[in-house]
C-alpha positions in Angstrom: -15.4 79.0 -22.7 -17.7 76.9 -24.9 -17.4 76.1 -28.6 -18.1 78.9 -31.2 -21.7 79.6 -32.2 -22.9 77.8 -35.3 -22.9 79.4 -38.6 -26.2 81.2 -39.5 -27.7 82.1 -42.7 -27.4 85.8 -43.5 -30.0 87.2 -45.9 -28.6 88.8 -49.0 -29.0 92.6 -49.0 -31.0 93.8 -51.9 -31.1 97.1 -53.7 -27.3 97.3 -54.2 -25.0 96.3 -57.1 -21.3 95.9 -56.5 -19.9 96.5 -60.0 -17.0 99.0 -59.7 -16.6 101.8 -62.2 -13.7 103.9 -63.2 -12.0 105.8 -60.4 -13.3 103.4 -57.7 -16.6 105.3 -57.3 -20.0 103.6 -57.5 -22.3 104.2 -60.4 -25.7 105.7 -59.7 -27.2 102.2 -60.0 -24.7 101.0 -57.4 -25.3 103.7 -54.9 -29.0 103.6 -55.1 -29.1 107.5 -55.5 -29.9 109.7 -58.4 -28.0 112.9 -59.2 -30.0 116.0 -60.0 -29.3 118.3 -62.9 -27.3 120.6 -60.7 -25.1 117.9 -59.4 -26.7 117.7 -56.0 -27.3 114.2 -54.5 -30.4 113.3 -52.7 -30.3 110.9 -49.7 -32.9 108.2 -50.1 -35.5 108.0 -47.5 -35.0 104.9 -45.3 -37.2 104.2 -42.5 -36.1 102.8 -39.1 -37.4 99.2 -39.6 -35.4 99.0 -42.9 -32.2 100.1 -41.1 -32.7 97.6 -38.3 -33.3 94.8 -40.9 -29.9 95.7 -42.4 -28.0 95.9 -39.1 -29.1 92.5 -37.6 -27.2 90.2 -40.0 -24.1 92.3 -39.5 -24.3 92.0 -35.8 -24.6 88.2 -36.1 -21.5 87.9 -38.2 -19.5 90.0 -35.6 -20.8 87.7 -32.8 -19.8 84.6 -34.6 -16.3 85.8 -35.3 -15.9 86.8 -31.7 -17.0 83.3 -30.4 -14.7 81.5 -32.9 -11.7 83.6 -31.8 -12.4 82.7 -28.2 -12.6 79.0 -29.0 -9.4 79.3 -31.1 -7.5 80.8 -28.1 -8.9 78.1 -25.8 -7.6 75.2 -27.9 -4.1 76.6 -28.7 -1.4 75.2 -26.3 2.1 76.4 -25.8 4.4 73.3 -25.1 8.1 72.7 -24.9 9.4 70.0 -27.1 13.0 68.7 -26.6 14.4 66.3 -29.3 17.8 64.7 -28.5 18.6 67.5 -26.0 17.5 70.4 -28.3 14.5 72.2 -26.7 12.1 74.6 -28.4 8.7 76.1 -27.6 5.8 75.8 -30.0 2.1 76.2 -30.2 -0.2 73.2 -31.1 -3.8 72.2 -31.2 -2.9 68.5 -30.6 -4.9 66.8 -27.8 -2.1 64.3 -26.9 1.6 63.6 -27.3 1.1 61.3 -30.3 -0.8 64.1 -32.1 2.0 66.6 -31.3 4.7 64.2 -32.7 2.5 63.7 -35.9 2.2 67.4 -36.3 6.0 67.8 -36.1 6.6 64.8 -38.4 8.6 63.1 -35.7 8.6 59.3 -36.2 9.6 57.2 -33.2 10.8 53.6 -33.2 11.0 50.7 -30.7 14.4 51.9 -29.4 13.4 55.6 -28.9 12.2 57.2 -25.7 9.2 59.5 -25.5 8.2 61.1 -22.2 5.3 61.4 -21.4 4.1 58.4 -23.3 2.6 58.9 -26.7 -1.0 58.4 -25.5 -0.7 60.9 -22.7 -2.9 64.0 -22.8 -1.4 67.3 -23.7 -1.9 70.6 -21.7 -0.5 74.0 -22.2 2.9 74.4 -20.5 3.7 70.6 -20.9 7.2 69.5 -21.7 7.7 66.5 -24.1 11.1 64.8 -24.4 12.1 62.6 -27.3 15.4 60.8 -27.4 16.2 58.7 -30.5 17.9 55.3 -30.1 21.3 54.8 -31.7 22.9 51.5 -32.6 26.3 50.7 -31.2 28.4 47.7 -32.4 30.2 47.1 -29.1 33.2 44.8 -28.7 33.7 44.3 -25.0 36.8 42.3 -24.0 36.7 40.4 -27.3 33.0 39.7 -27.3 30.8 41.4 -29.9 27.4 42.8 -29.0 24.9 45.0 -30.9 23.2 47.3 -28.4 21.1 50.5 -28.5 21.5 53.7 -26.6 19.7 57.0 -26.4 22.9 58.7 -25.2 24.5 61.1 -27.7 28.1 60.6 -26.6 30.4 57.7 -25.9 30.6 58.7 -22.2 26.8 58.6 -21.9 26.5 55.3 -23.7 29.0 53.6 -21.5 27.2 54.9 -18.4 23.8 53.9 -19.8 25.0 50.4 -20.8 26.7 49.8 -17.4 30.1 49.3 -18.9 32.9 49.7 -16.3 35.4 51.8 -18.3 37.8 53.1 -15.6 41.3 52.6 -16.9 40.0 50.8 -19.9 41.1 51.1 -23.5 38.5 52.9 -25.7 38.6 52.9 -29.5 36.9 56.4 -29.5 37.2 59.3 -27.1 34.6 59.6 -24.4 33.4 63.0 -25.7 32.9 61.7 -29.3 29.2 62.3 -30.3 27.1 59.4 -31.5 25.0 60.2 -34.5 21.7 58.7 -35.4 23.5 56.1 -37.6 25.4 54.9 -34.5 29.1 53.8 -34.3 31.5 50.9 -33.6 33.1 50.9 -30.2 35.8 48.6 -28.8 36.3 48.5 -25.0 39.1 46.5 -23.3 38.9 46.6 -19.5 42.0 46.3 -17.4 42.8 42.7 -16.5 45.5 40.8 -14.5 47.4 38.1 -16.5 50.2 35.9 -15.0 53.0 34.6 -17.2 55.3 31.7 -16.3 58.6 31.9 -18.1 62.1 30.8 -17.5 61.3 29.5 -14.1 59.8 32.8 -12.9 56.3 34.3 -12.5 55.4 37.6 -14.1 52.2 39.4 -13.2 50.9 42.3 -15.3 47.8 44.6 -15.4 46.9 45.1 -19.0 44.3 46.3 -21.6 46.1 44.4 -24.4 44.1 42.9 -27.2 46.3 39.7 -27.5 48.4 37.5 -25.3 51.4 38.5 -27.3 50.9 42.2 -26.5 50.4 41.5 -22.8 53.6 39.4 -22.9 55.5 42.3 -24.3 54.1 44.6 -21.6 55.5 42.3 -19.0 59.0 42.6 -20.4 59.0 39.1 -22.0 59.5 38.2 -25.7 59.1 35.1 -27.9 62.2 34.1 -29.7 62.6 32.0 -32.8 60.3 29.0 -32.3 59.0 30.0 -28.9 55.2 30.1 -28.3 52.7 30.2 -25.4 50.5 27.6 -23.8 47.5 29.4 -25.4 47.4 30.9 -28.9 49.6 34.1 -28.8 46.9 36.0 -30.8 44.0 35.0 -28.4 42.4 37.5 -26.0 43.9 37.5 -22.5 41.3 36.9 -19.8 41.1 38.2 -16.3 43.2 36.0 -14.0 44.5 33.9 -16.9 47.8 32.0 -16.4 50.0 31.5 -19.5 53.1 29.5 -19.8 55.9 30.6 -22.2 57.3 27.6 -24.1 60.9 27.9 -25.0 61.3 25.6 -28.1 64.4 24.4 -29.8 64.8 21.6 -32.3 65.8 20.3 -35.7 64.2 18.2 -38.5 65.1 14.7 -39.5 64.3 12.8 -42.8 63.6 9.1 -42.6 63.0 6.6 -45.4 60.0 4.3 -44.9 58.5 1.5 -47.0 55.0 2.0 -48.6 52.9 -1.1 -48.3 51.6 -2.6 -51.6 48.0 -3.6 -52.2 46.8 -7.0 -53.4 44.6 -7.4 -56.4 42.6 -10.7 -56.6 41.3 -12.0 -59.9 38.9 -14.9 -60.4 40.3 -17.9 -62.4 38.0 -20.7 -63.6 40.9 -23.0 -64.2 41.7 -23.2 -60.4 39.6 -25.1 -58.0 37.5 -23.1 -55.6 39.5 -22.2 -52.4 42.8 -22.1 -54.3 44.8 -18.9 -54.7 47.9 -18.5 -56.8 50.2 -15.4 -56.8 50.7 -14.4 -60.4 52.9 -11.3 -59.7 54.4 -10.6 -56.3 53.9 -7.2 -54.8 56.8 -4.7 -54.3 56.7 -2.1 -51.5 57.3 1.5 -52.5 59.5 4.0 -50.7 58.8 7.4 -49.2 60.8 10.1 -47.3 59.2 11.3 -44.1 60.4 14.5 -42.5 60.0 14.6 -38.7 60.3 17.6 -36.4 62.4 16.9 -33.3 61.7 19.4 -30.6 62.7 20.2 -27.0 60.3 22.3 -25.0 61.6 23.9 -21.8 64.3 21.2 -21.8 62.0 18.2 -22.3 62.2 16.2 -25.6 58.9 15.8 -27.4 57.7 12.9 -29.5 58.8 13.3 -33.1 56.2 15.1 -35.2 55.6 14.3 -38.8 55.7 17.5 -40.9 56.2 16.4 -44.5 55.9 13.2 -46.7 57.4 12.7 -50.1 56.9 9.5 -52.2 60.1 8.3 -53.9 58.9 5.0 -55.4 55.3 4.0 -55.9 54.4 0.4 -54.6 53.6 -2.3 -57.2 50.4 -4.2 -56.5 50.5 -8.0 -55.9 48.2 -10.0 -58.3 46.6 -13.2 -57.1 44.5 -15.7 -59.1 41.5 -17.0 -57.1 40.0 -20.4 -58.2 36.3 -20.6 -59.0 36.0 -24.1 -60.4 34.3 -26.8 -58.3 36.8 -29.5 -57.1 35.9 -33.2 -57.9 36.2 -35.5 -54.9 36.0 -38.9 -56.6 39.0 -40.7 -58.2 38.4 -44.2 -59.5 40.5 -46.9 -57.7 41.2 -44.7 -54.7 37.9 -43.7 -53.1 37.5 -46.6 -50.7 40.8 -46.2 -48.9 41.5 -44.8 -45.4 42.7 -41.4 -46.3 42.0 -40.0 -42.9 44.2 -42.5 -41.2 47.0 -41.7 -43.7 46.7 -37.9 -43.0 46.8 -38.5 -39.2 49.9 -40.6 -39.6 51.7 -38.1 -42.0 50.7 -34.7 -40.5 48.7 -35.3 -37.4 45.5 -34.4 -39.5 46.6 -30.8 -39.9 46.2 -29.4 -43.5 48.8 -26.7 -43.0 51.5 -28.9 -41.5 55.1 -28.5 -42.7 58.0 -30.8 -41.9 61.1 -29.5 -40.1 63.1 -29.0 -43.4 60.3 -27.0 -45.0 60.3 -29.3 -48.0 57.0 -31.2 -47.4 53.7 -29.8 -46.5 50.0 -30.5 -46.1 48.0 -33.5 -44.9 50.0 -35.9 -47.1 53.3 -34.2 -47.0 53.6 -33.3 -50.7 56.7 -31.6 -52.0 56.0 -28.6 -54.3 57.1 -30.1 -57.6 54.9 -33.2 -57.1 52.0 -31.0 -56.1 52.3 -28.9 -59.3 52.5 -32.1 -61.4 49.2 -33.2 -59.9 47.6 -29.8 -61.0 47.9 -28.0 -57.7 48.9 -24.3 -57.5 51.2 -22.6 -54.9 52.1 -24.7 -51.9 50.2 -27.8 -50.8 49.8 -26.7 -47.2 47.9 -23.6 -48.5 45.3 -25.6 -50.3 42.0 -26.7 -48.8 42.0 -30.2 -47.2 39.5 -31.5 -49.8 41.8 -30.5 -52.6 44.8 -32.2 -50.9 42.9 -35.4 -50.5 41.8 -35.3 -54.2 45.4 -34.8 -55.4 46.6 -37.6 -53.0 44.1 -40.0 -54.6 45.5 -39.1 -58.1 49.0 -39.7 -56.9 48.0 -43.1 -55.4 46.4 -44.2 -58.8 49.7 -43.6 -60.6 52.2 -44.7 -57.9 50.3 -46.6 -55.3 51.4 -46.2 -51.6 55.1 -45.8 -52.4 55.1 -42.0 -51.8 54.3 -42.8 -48.2 56.8 -45.5 -47.3 56.1 -45.5 -43.6 52.4 -44.5 -43.3 51.2 -45.9 -46.7 50.1 -49.2 -45.0 47.4 -47.1 -43.1 45.4 -46.8 -46.4 44.4 -50.4 -46.1 43.6 -50.5 -42.4 
């Protein structure tokens, strides 16, 4: 059936007024009749053309209403709408599924299912299914996942997500409904774990959340300091092999020295390359606690567990020379100092005699070295400084300090 006929202009009927009077009757002016003196009413003479003119507009109105009703019936559709498993039948003028959802104020998101699709055409007798997505915070064998499901129970969600749950531990019953807000669900599937303890193997099927729980299910227990080869609170994996470590042991406290540090300070009164200890360092003392353990009968390397300082070390202070060392001494510059050094010490600046009394290129004793302005020990000073102080000694005492090798100075 086609669309309803268009609206047409209907001429206004003249000769009538529609103002009501008391009692609901029409006044003489309203009825178009006049009443005689005796109360008799006279019917106005209306000819046939005038009656036809009045009937035509009324017929047109009736025809329009009849056509509109037919079009109304043609566009009305009876459809079945099922939302999350709750069906109902309703009437709609929507042309497609999207229009039907809009009419019903049904918002759909990316995780929802609509069948047929939202852009599919809609016909009378059609069935439209809407299933809303529900978030599930799933912890599966220790791993967390955020997933979506259109199932409305835990059982349906497990099936839809492909989770093997036979014999598994579930934190919620299978029949528990899942609301639109979702839920948290922990699933621990059944696994085989092998424990090695006390020389024997123990195999167990478990849904435990920790190695410690699985160990208890196998009839084993951790005593005192015992532990396992993996953290006891870790998640047991399928086919995992875990060793039980039987541990015994004691603690031992040892005293150990604490090394001192050396502080060097520049000194312009010492020649460059010369160092002098002003204050010797003193080591400190600390108490170190060690753990001595035996694991399954085998002794482990001692493990440091605590340190306590008893005495703080005292730093060593050393003066470091910064002054430039002179090389020339009048009356001694032209002598064969290299020959004398080779004769006394084999040309080695750090040479020390067998008694430890004399040292350096020219075999100074410490008191003589200090009188000549040297610091520390002669064998610790640079070769240039040793030669300079040997020249000063020669000026005051000649070659007598070197009774055997002194003749080398003059070739």
